[in-house]
ROFI-12961 format. One line per field, with one value per atom (N, C-alpha, C, CB): atom name; residue number from 1; z, x, y. Coordinates in steps of 0.2 Angstrom, whole numbers, plus 5000, padded with zeros to 4 digits. Glycine has a CB too. Layout:
site <- (CA/...)
pos <- (NUM/...)
w <- (Z/...)
u <- (X/...)
v <- (Y/...)
***
This chain:
site <- (N/CA/C/CB/N/CA/C/CB/N/CA/C/CB/N/CA/C/CB/N/CA/C/CB/N/CA/C/CB/N/CA/C/CB/N/CA/C/CB/N/CA/C/CB/N/CA/C/CB/N/CA/C/CB/N/CA/C/CB/N/CA/C/CB/N/CA/C/CB/N/CA/C/CB/N/CA/C/CB/N/CA/C/CB/N/CA/C/CB/N/CA/C/CB/N/CA/C/CB/N/CA/C/CB/N/CA/C/CB/N/CA/C/CB/N/CA/C/CB/N/CA/C/CB/N/CA/C/CB/N/CA/C/CB/N/CA/C/CB/N/CA/C/CB/N/CA/C/CB/N/CA/C/CB/N/CA/C/CB/N/CA/C/CB/N/CA/C/CB/N/CA/C/CB/N/CA/C/CB/N/CA/C/CB/N/CA/C/CB/N/CA/C/CB/N/CA/C/CB/N/CA/C/CB/N/CA/C/CB/N/CA/C/CB/N/CA/C/CB/N/CA/C/CB/N/CA/C/CB/N/CA/C/CB/N/CA/C/CB/N/CA/C/CB/N/CA/C/CB/N/CA/C/CB/N/CA/C/CB/N/CA/C/CB/N/CA/C/CB/N/CA/C/CB/N/CA/C/CB/N/CA/C/CB/N/CA/C/CB/N/CA/C/CB/N/CA/C/CB/N/CA/C/CB/N/CA/C/CB/N/CA/C/CB/N/CA/C/CB/N/CA/C/CB/N/CA/C/CB/N/CA/C/CB/N/CA/C/CB/N/CA/C/CB/N/CA/C/CB/N/CA/C/CB/N/CA/C/CB/N/CA/C/CB/N/CA/C/CB/N/CA/C/CB/N/CA/C/CB/N/CA/C/CB/N/CA/C/CB/N/CA/C/CB/N/CA/C/CB/N/CA/C/CB/N/CA/C/CB/N/CA/C/CB/N/CA/C/CB/N/CA/C/CB/N/CA/C/CB/N/CA/C/CB/N/CA/C/CB/N/CA/C/CB/N/CA/C/CB/N/CA/C/CB/N/CA/C/CB/N/CA/C/CB/N/CA/C/CB/N/CA/C/CB/N/CA/C/CB/N/CA/C/CB/N/CA/C/CB/N/CA/C/CB/N/CA/C/CB/N/CA/C/CB/N/CA/C/CB/N/CA/C/CB/N/CA/C/CB/N/CA/C/CB/N/CA/C/CB/N/CA/C/CB/N/CA/C/CB/N/CA/C/CB/N/CA/C/CB)
pos <- (1/1/1/1/2/2/2/2/3/3/3/3/4/4/4/4/5/5/5/5/6/6/6/6/7/7/7/7/8/8/8/8/9/9/9/9/10/10/10/10/11/11/11/11/12/12/12/12/13/13/13/13/14/14/14/14/15/15/15/15/16/16/16/16/17/17/17/17/18/18/18/18/19/19/19/19/20/20/20/20/21/21/21/21/22/22/22/22/23/23/23/23/24/24/24/24/25/25/25/25/26/26/26/26/27/27/27/27/28/28/28/28/29/29/29/29/30/30/30/30/31/31/31/31/32/32/32/32/33/33/33/33/34/34/34/34/35/35/35/35/36/36/36/36/37/37/37/37/38/38/38/38/39/39/39/39/40/40/40/40/41/41/41/41/42/42/42/42/43/43/43/43/44/44/44/44/45/45/45/45/46/46/46/46/47/47/47/47/48/48/48/48/49/49/49/49/50/50/50/50/51/51/51/51/52/52/52/52/53/53/53/53/54/54/54/54/55/55/55/55/56/56/56/56/57/57/57/57/58/58/58/58/59/59/59/59/60/60/60/60/61/61/61/61/62/62/62/62/63/63/63/63/64/64/64/64/65/65/65/65/66/66/66/66/67/67/67/67/68/68/68/68/69/69/69/69/70/70/70/70/71/71/71/71/72/72/72/72/73/73/73/73/74/74/74/74/75/75/75/75/76/76/76/76/77/77/77/77/78/78/78/78/79/79/79/79/80/80/80/80/81/81/81/81/82/82/82/82/83/83/83/83/84/84/84/84/85/85/85/85/86/86/86/86/87/87/87/87/88/88/88/88/89/89/89/89/90/90/90/90/91/91/91/91/92/92/92/92/93/93/93/93/94/94/94/94/95/95/95/95/96/96/96/96/97/97/97/97/98/98/98/98/99/99/99/99/100/100/100/100/101/101/101/101/102/102/102/102/103/103/103/103/104/104/104/104/105/105/105/105/106/106/106/106/107/107/107/107/108/108/108/108/109/109/109/109/110/110/110/110)
w <- (4981/4982/4990/4980/4990/4997/5000/4997/5007/5010/5012/5016/5008/5010/5010/5005/5006/5007/5014/5002/5017/5024/5029/5027/5027/5031/5028/5033/5023/5019/5015/5024/5012/5008/5001/5011/4996/4989/4987/4985/4985/4984/4976/4987/4972/4965/4963/4962/4958/4956/4955/4949/4953/4952/4959/4949/4964/4971/4974/4975/4973/4975/4972/4974/4966/4963/4966/4955/4968/4972/4979/4972/4982/4989/4989/4992/4984/4983/4982/4977/4978/4977/4983/4971/4987/4993/4998/4996/4998/5003/5000/5005/4995/4992/4988/4998/4986/4982/4975/4984/4972/4965/4960/4963/4954/4948/4950/4945/4954/4956/4950/4961/4950/4945/4948/4941/4955/4958/4959/4954/4959/4960/4968/4959/4969/4976/4981/4976/4979/4983/4985/4981/4979/4980/4985/4974/4983/4987/4995/4985/4996/5003/5006/5003/5002/5005/5007/5000/5002/5003/5009/4997/5010/5016/5022/5015/5022/5028/5030/5027/5026/5027/5030/5021/5027/5029/5036/5024/5037/5044/5049/5044/5048/5052/5054/5050/5050/5052/5049/5059/5044/5041/5038/5037/5039/5035/5028/5039/5024/5017/5016/5012/5011/5010/5007/5004/5003/5000/5006/4996/5011/5017/5020/5022/5021/5025/5021/5026/5014/5010/5010/5003/5010/5010/5017/5009/5022/5029/5029/5034/5026/5027/5023/5024/5018/5014/5017/5007/5017/5020/5015/5022/5009/5004/5006/5004/5003/5004/5010/4997/5015/5022/5022/5027/5017/5017/5014/5015/5009/5005/5009/4998/5007/5010/5005/5013/4999/4994/4994/4987/4995/4996/4989/4997/4983/4977/4976/4971/4978/4978/4982/4979/4988/4993/4990/5000/4987/4985/4979/4982/4975/4969/4972/4965/4977/4980/4983/4986/4984/4987/4982/4993/4976/4970/4970/4970/4973/4973/4969/4981/4965/4961/4964/4958/4962/4965/4962/4965/4958/4955/4960/4950/4958/4963/4965/4959/4960/4961/4967/4955/4966/4971/4978/4968/4977/4984/4987/4982/4984/4987/4990/4981/4987/4990/4997/4985/4996/5002/5008/5000/5006/5011/5014/5008/5010/5013/5018/5008/5016/5020/5026/5016/5026/5032/5036/5030/5035/5038/5036/5045/5031/5028/5024/5025/5026/5022/5017/5027/5012/5006/5004/5009/5003/5000/4993/5000/4993/4986/4984/4987/4989/4987/4990/4980/4995/4997/5001/5002/5002/5005/5012/5006/5016/5023/5023/5026/5018/5017/5015/5012/5011/5009/5014/5003/5018/5024/5029/5028/5030/5034/5032/5035/5025/5022/5022/5015/5021/5021/5028/5018/5033/5040/5041/5045/5039/5040/5037/5039/5031/5026/5029/5019/5032/5035/5042/5036/5045/5051/5057/5052)
u <- (4982/4986/4986/4993/4986/4985/4992/4984/4993/4999/5003/4998/5003/5007/5014/5006/5017/5024/5026/5026/5022/5024/5025/5018/5022/5023/5027/5016/5030/5035/5032/5040/5026/5022/5022/5015/5024/5024/5017/5026/5016/5010/5009/5010/5013/5012/5005/5017/5002/4996/4996/4994/5001/5001/5001/5008/5004/5003/4997/5009/4994/4987/4982/4985/4983/4978/4979/4980/4985/4986/4983/4993/4984/4981/4974/4984/4971/4964/4961/4962/4964/4961/4962/4965/4967/4968/4963/4975/4961/4956/4949/4958/4948/4941/4938/4936/4942/4940/4940/4943/4935/4935/4935/4929/4938/4939/4942/4932/4947/4951/4953/4957/4951/4953/4957/4947/4957/4961/4956/4966/4950/4945/4946/4938/4943/4944/4940/4941/4934/4931/4934/4924/4937/4941/4947/4943/4951/4956/4955/4960/4949/4947/4945/4941/4941/4940/4946/4936/4951/4957/4961/4962/4961/4965/4961/4965/4955/4951/4952/4943/4952/4953/4960/4952/4965/4972/4973/4977/4970/4970/4967/4967/4961/4957/4961/4950/4966/4970/4967/4971/4962/4959/4964/4953/4963/4968/4966/4968/4970/4968/4964/4975/4959/4955/4959/4950/4964/4968/4972/4974/4974/4977/4972/4980/4966/4961/4959/4955/4959/4957/4963/4956/4969/4975/4975/4981/4974/4974/4968/4973/4963/4957/4958/4951/4962/4963/4968/4965/4966/4971/4976/4967/4975/4979/4982/4985/4988/4991/4996/4996/4993/4997/5003/4992/5003/5009/5015/5006/5014/5020/5025/5018/5031/5036/5039/5042/5035/5037/5033/5037/5035/5031/5028/5036/5031/5028/5022/5033/5023/5017/5011/5019/5013/5008/5004/5011/5008/5004/5000/5009/5002/4998/4992/5002/4992/4987/4981/4989/4983/4978/4976/4980/4979/4977/4980/4970/4987/4990/4996/4993/4998/5003/5010/5004/5013/5019/5026/5019/5025/5031/5036/5030/5043/5048/5046/5055/5043/5041/5036/5039/5031/5026/5028/5020/5032/5035/5039/5039/5043/5046/5042/5051/5036/5031/5028/5025/5027/5024/5029/5022/5035/5041/5041/5047/5042/5042/5036/5043/5030/5024/5025/5018/5028/5028/5035/5027/5039/5045/5051/5043/5051/5057/5061/5055/5066/5070/5075/5074/5076/5081/5079/5088/5073/5071/5074/5063/5077/5080/5078/5088/5074/5071/5075/5070/5079/5084/5079/5089/5081/5078/5075/5082/5080/5078/5073/5085/5073/5068/5062/5071/5062/5056/5052/5057/5056/5053/5050/5059/5054/5051/5045/5057/5045/5039/5033/5040/5034/5028/5025/5030/5029/5027/5023/5033/5025/5021/5015/5026/5015/5009/5003/5010/5006/5001/4998/5004/5002/5000/5002/4993)
v <- (5111/5105/5103/5107/5096/5093/5094/5086/5096/5098/5092/5102/5087/5081/5082/5075/5087/5088/5090/5094/5093/5096/5090/5100/5084/5078/5073/5075/5075/5071/5065/5068/5066/5062/5065/5060/5061/5063/5065/5057/5072/5075/5075/5082/5071/5071/5069/5067/5070/5068/5060/5071/5057/5050/5047/5048/5050/5047/5048/5050/5054/5055/5051/5063/5049/5044/5037/5043/5035/5029/5030/5027/5035/5036/5036/5042/5039/5040/5033/5044/5029/5022/5018/5019/5019/5015/5017/5016/5023/5026/5026/5033/5022/5021/5027/5020/5031/5037/5035/5044/5034/5031/5037/5027/5035/5040/5046/5041/5046/5052/5056/5050/5062/5067/5073/5070/5073/5079/5085/5081/5084/5090/5092/5087/5098/5101/5096/5108/5094/5089/5083/5088/5080/5074/5075/5071/5081/5082/5083/5088/5086/5087/5081/5092/5076/5070/5066/5066/5066/5062/5065/5063/5072/5075/5073/5082/5073/5072/5064/5073/5060/5053/5052/5048/5056/5055/5058/5059/5064/5067/5063/5074/5059/5055/5049/5054/5048/5041/5035/5041/5036/5030/5026/5032/5019/5015/5014/5008/5014/5013/5006/5012/5007/5001/4995/5003/4997/4991/4987/4994/4991/4987/4983/4992/4985/4981/4975/4986/4976/4970/4965/4973/4968/4963/4959/4967/4963/4959/4954/4965/4956/4951/4945/4955/4945/4939/4934/4941/4928/4923/4921/4917/4919/4917/4910/4922/4909/4902/4903/4900/4900/4900/4895/4899/4891/4886/4888/4879/4893/4895/4899/4898/4898/4902/4908/4898/4908/4912/4919/4909/4924/4930/4932/4937/4930/4931/4926/4929/4920/4915/4917/4908/4920/4922/4928/4924/4933/4939/4937/4944/4932/4930/4926/4925/4923/4919/4924/4914/4930/4935/4940/4938/4939/4943/4950/4944/4950/4956/4956/4958/4962/4962/4960/4969/4955/4953/4955/4945/4960/4963/4966/4968/4966/4969/4976/4969/4980/4987/4987/4990/4983/4983/4980/4978/4975/4972/4977/4966/4981/4987/4992/4991/4993/4998/4995/4999/4988/4985/4984/4978/4983/4983/4989/4980/4995/5001/5003/5007/5001/5002/4998/5000/4993/4989/4989/4981/4995/4996/4993/4995/4989/4986/4991/4979/4993/4998/4995/5003/4999/4997/4990/4997/4988/4982/4980/4981/4974/4972/4965/4972/4962/4956/4950/4955/4951/4946/4940/4948/4935/4929/4932/4923/4935/4937/4943/4940/4947/4952/4949/4958/4945/4941/4938/4937/4934/4931/4936/4927/4942/4947/4950/4952/4951/4954/4949/4956/4943/4938/4938/4931/4938/4938/4944/4937/4950/4956/4956/4962/4954/4953/4949/4951/4943/4938/4941/4932/4945/4948/4944/4949)
***
């Protein structure tokens, strides 16, 4: 098992699948080699591939809607996913308020 719990990161298989995909590890099954690859990428501080792709996409720069912006770059715009993105970008207790959405779209655009 990857020691994510010691650094307060969810080490469940579902989360490791997500992290593996973000770090470019395809078809994650939880093998020892895949776990070691994931741990090494994590320890090396490699940024997730998904974040790099997100930052590289310009999307609709005119919209003030975070939902429309996410759709324009091909990212899931559901509340669940926006909560994950908000947490990742330091927006705590995201509920989808106008102020939080404005903050999130600014962070996503860089």
